[in-house]
N, C-alpha and C positions, 0 to 999 in steps of 0.2 A: 638694937631694936628688939622689942618684945613681940613675938609672934602673935598673931590673933588667937583667941581661945578656940578650942574644938567646938564645932557646931553639932547639931542633933544628928543622930544616926538614922539613915534611911531604914525602912522596914526590912528590906532584903539586901543581900550583897555583902561585900567585905566590910571591915571595919575601917573607919576613916579617921585620920588624925585632924582633919579639918574639912569643914563643909562651908561653902560660900556661894553667894549669888552674884550675877552680873546682868545688866540690862543695857542694851544699845538703843539709844533714843534717836531714830532717824526721821527723816521727813516722809518717807514712803511706808516704812514699817518699824514697829518697836518689837525687839527681839530679846528674850530672856533666857537665862540658863541657871541651872543649879548644878554645881560641880563639887567634886570631893577629891581630896588627896588622900590616898590609902596610906595605911601604916608603912607600906613599903615605898612610899614616895611616888606612886603613879597617879597622874591626873585622870580622873574618870568623869565623864559627863553623866549626871543622874537624871536630868530632865531638861528639856528645851522646848520653847514655843515662840511663836510670833503671831502678830495681828497687825492689821492696817493701822497706821499712825493717825492720830487725831490731835489737833491743837499744836501742831509743829510745822513751821514753814521756813525753808531755807536754813534749817539747823537750828532755828530759835523757837522757843516756846511762845506761842501766840494766844493760847487759850488754856488757862491754867486747869480749869475744870475738865475739859476734854482730855488734855494730856495726862492728867492724873488718873482718869478713868482707864485710858488705854495702857498706862503703865501697870496699873493694878491688875487688869485683866491678863496681860501678857505674864506677869510674874506668877499670878495664881495658877495659870495652866502649867507653867513649868513646875511649880511646887507639887501640883497634884500628880504629875508624871514621876516626880522624884519621891513622892510619898514623904515629904518633909516640909517644914515651914521655916522660913527665913526671918531674921530680925533686921538684916541689913543687906545692901547690895553695893557693888561697884557700878559706876555709870561710865558708859563710853559716849563721847559726844564728838560732833563736828561743828564747824562754824564758830561762833562766839568770839570772832576776831582773833583767833589764835595766831601767834608768831613765835618763831624759834630764834634763839641766840646762844652763842657760846661764851661762856666766862672762863677765863684763863687766870690761874693763881699759882704763885710760887712761893716757897719758903726756903730758908737756909738750913742745911743739914750739917755742913762743915766736914764732909768726907767720911762720916761715920756710918755704921750700919743703920738702916731705916727700921725703926720699931713701930708697934701699933700705935703709940702715943703720937708719933710724928704724922702718921696718916690721919689720925683724928684731928690733930691740930691744923693740918692742911685743909681737910674738909670743912672744918668750922670756919677757917678763914674764907674759903670759897663761899660758904653759906652766907656769911656776913657781907660778902661783896656784891650779892645780888641786889639789883636795883629795879624793882618791878614797876616803878613810876605809876602807882595807883592801880595796877593791874593785878590779877590773880596769878600766882605761880602754880600751875598744874604739875609740873615735873621739874626737878633739879638733880640730875643724874650724872655721876661721874663716868665719862666715857672711856677715857684712858689717862695714864700717868706719864709724866715726863722726868727723865733723869739727866740733869745738866743739858736740858734742851732737846734731848733724844726722844722722840715720840714712840708710841706703840707699846708701852709697858703696861701689861694687864695687872700685875700685882708686884709692887715695888718692895714689899716686906722682905727684909733680910739682905737686901742689896745695898751698896755704898754709893753715895752721891755728894756733891757739894750742894746742889740745889734740887729740891723735889717739887715738881709742879703737877697740876692736874687740869684737864679740860673738862668742863662741866656743861652739859646740855641743858638749857633752861627753856621751858615752853610756857609762854604766858598767854593769858586770855582775858577778855573783858569781864568785869565782875558781874554786872547785872544778868547777862544771859546765863552764866554759870549758876548763880543763885536762883534763877527761874527754874532751871533744870533740876537742881537739887531740891527745890521746894516741891516740884511735882511729884518726885519720889517720896519725900517725907510726908506729903499729903495722902500717899498711898500706905501710910502706916510703916514705913521702913526707914531706918537710919541709912546714912550714906558713909560707906567706908572711904571712898575716894572718887574722884573723877579722872578718867583716863582719856587723853586725846586720841581720836580715832587713828591718826597716823602712827602713833606709838603702838597701839593694839594691833592694827592691820599689818604693821611691820613685823611684829612677833609672829603672826599667822602666816605671812606669805613670803617673807624674804629669808633667804639663807644668810648665815654669818658671813660667808665669802661675799655675797652681793653687797651687803652693808659695808664691807671693808673696801672694796674695789670701786664702788660707786653705782648707785642705782637710783632711778626716780620711781616713786610709788604714786600712782594716780587712782584715787578713789573715786570712782564713778558712781556718785549716789543719785537719788531721785532728784533733788533740787540743788545740791551743792557738790561740786567736784573739787577735791582736796589734792593739791600737788605737792609732794614732799621729795626732798633730796637727801639721801643718805650717802656719806662718804667717811671713811676711816671709823666705821662703827657707829657714827653718830648721825642724828638728824640735824643737818647743817642749816636747812632753810625750808620753808613751807609758805604756801599761799592758797587762797580758795578762789574758785571761780563760781559765781552765782548762777550756774546752769547745771542741768543734770539730765538724766534719762527721762524725767518727767517732761521736760521741754520738747523732747522728740515725740513723747505721747500726745502732748497738746498740739503739736504741728500736724500730727496724723488726724486727730479729731477735727481740727479746723479745716484741713485740706479736703476731707471726704464727708464732712457734715455728720459725724457720729458722736456718740457720747464717749467720755473719757475712758470708762471701764472696757468699752468695745475697742478703743483705739490701743489700750494697754494689751489687751488679748491679741489683737491683730498684730502688734509689734512683736510680741513673744512667740506666737504661733507661726506666723508667716513672713516676719520681717528678717532682714538680713543687712550687713553693711557691705556686702559683696554681690555684685550683679552677675548673672550668667545669661547666655543667649536664650535660654528656655524661659526666662522670666517674662518676656512679651507674650508668650503663648498661654502661660499658666494663669488662670483666673482665680481669684481669691474672694470669698464672700465678706462684705463689710460687717455683717451682723450674724452672729451664730444662732442656729436654731434654738428657740426657747427664750430668746431675749424679750424683756418686758416691753409691751406696747403702751398704749394709753397716752396720757397727756404729759407724762414725766419725761420731757426732753426727747421726743422722737427725733431720730436722725433720718436723713433721707434714705438711708439704706435699710432701715428697720422693717419697713412694710412692703418693699417691692423686691426683696431678695437681690438687691444690686450686686454685681461683682466688678471687680477691677483687675487689670493686669498687675501681676506682682511687681513687674518693673515700675509702676507708678508708685506703689508703696515704698520700694527701695529708693526711689529718687527722693521722696520726702525724708526718709530717714537719713540718708547720706548727706543731704543738704544741711540738715540741722546738726548732724555729727560732725561735719566739716567745720562748722562755725565753733563748735565746742573744742575741737582739737586745735584750731588756730589759736584759741585763748590758751590752751594748755602749752603750746609751743612758745608762745609769748612769755608765759610764766617761767618756763624753764629756762629761756634766755635771760630773764630778769634775775633768776636765782643763780646764774653763773654755770648752768649745765649746758656747756657747749664744747665743741672740740672733742678730742680724745675719742675717736671713733670706736664704736663697739660698746659704749656705755648703754646699759639696758633700761628699758622702761617696763614696769610691771603694772598692769591695770587690773584693779580689783573693784569691789562694790557690786550692787545690784545691776547697774548698767553694763557691767562687763559680761553679763550673760547673753548679750546680743550676739547672734550668729555671725561670724566673719569679722568681729571687731578687731582681733589681733592683727590681721592682714591689712585692713583698712587703716589702722593706727600706725602701723609700721611705714606704710606709704606716705602717710600725712606727716609724721614726725621725723621720718628719715633715720630711725633708730630701731635696733631689735626690740620687739615687743612680745611679751608673753602675758597670758592670763593668769592672775594670782589667786590661787585657791588655798584655803586654810589646810594646814598639815593635818594629817589624821589624828583624831583624838578618840580615845576609847569611849564608846557609848555614844558618840555623836550621830544622830540620824542622818541618813543619806540626804534627806530634804535640806538639812542644814549644814551640808558640807560644800556648798557652792560658794562662788565669789560674793554673793549678797550677804553672807553671814561671816565674812572674814574678821570684821571688827569684833563680833560677839565671840568667836573662837579665840582671837588674840586676847581679848579681855581676860578670859579664863587662863591663858598661858601667862599673861602678865602678872596676874595675882599669884598663881603658882610659883613663878620664878621669884616673885617679891624682889624686884630690883632695888638696890640701895637708893634712898633719896636723901641728900645731904642735910635736908631740914630736919631730919630725925636724929642726926648724929648728936650724941651727948645729952639728948633730951628725954630719952626713956619713956616716951609717950606710948600709949596703946591705942590701937585703932578701935572703932566702934565694934561692939560685939556682933557676931554674925550667927544669928539663929539660936542664941541662948534662950533659956526660959523666960528671963526677964523681959528680953526684946520681944518675944512673942506675946507675952501677957500684956505688955504696953500696947501692941498692935491691936490686940482684940478688944481692949478697953476703948481705943480710939475709934475702932470700927463701930462698936456699939453706940458711942456717943454720936457718930455721924449718921447712922441709919435709923436710930429710935429715939 
């Protein structure tokens, strides 16, 4: 593989061998990052930002103009913080009908020492064996090799075997949603380096190598989509999506108490919890914060009379909807074969994972150990972007920095789109001038 060319250097700080951009297109927020890999190989965040999503529902682009505007706005804020301009970005996405499968391929070695050419031949055979059936291949990554049927070989080079095999993780997605997401970024005058499935990115950010080996379920609790992924033996063995998320809890609060969505979201974040306490019946919480707009724009019943409710009522609404979601998650885990073997852990991440008491509630509902997944510390990452809601964005940066092998690139010597080169930026400026004038 030919590594991407070096990007532009920020005005201050160390010199970078490579600068790249990432944008996670979610249903609640669109988050962007500019990161660099220093000449010493360290990943450093140069700028990051987020803004409310527009034109995206349940992980799908539903309004191209609105989605393009939101993507452009988020990326430009990150560029301004990083004091550099991008020509291309990596995209993180959820939804799009993603599905995971494992391709297993073997070739004869004849007992001799395994050389680089043998590995290339094996990976080429694995690449040719992929049958997407009209879908888009997002990832085709070798997880581990086998020698005469023995699993768990990380690097077979220099070993002897009669037969050499490989287990390849293939992640497929529906073509039209991916093309819509890609076009929204391209309309923002940026090339697309690649599309990374959110479970892959979030797994890089939140899961340890040991967890992926012994078995772990990763639940990405998004605003409108919850993605459930199962990792075993270092691979993503299966995944499914549930068309529900934290936004459904917000809607339930708004409907139950006759308030607007933004008020319900704030009420959930400030006073909400998944765990009840005896004091909740005595604690009264306001339905509308001071300074909320009045007028004709959707007055809720609590906006003009200072109405308060017991916190216990709010928690009842939250846990009712949350229980429905976790019932679906439990059903998906059973369908994915994630049963038995006591002690297998569940890691919950995503914006919805920031709800107080969620881990305890989920542990009781799922009957398994649960922890909240937060991105590993990245140098330069602001504290505001270090929570579960930004796991996919941080994982995107780690994915790009690690540059995992994709068997589709074996023997083809292709290059990725340039990120931040002068030509890319010039093209972007010309397109912007054409759009605005």
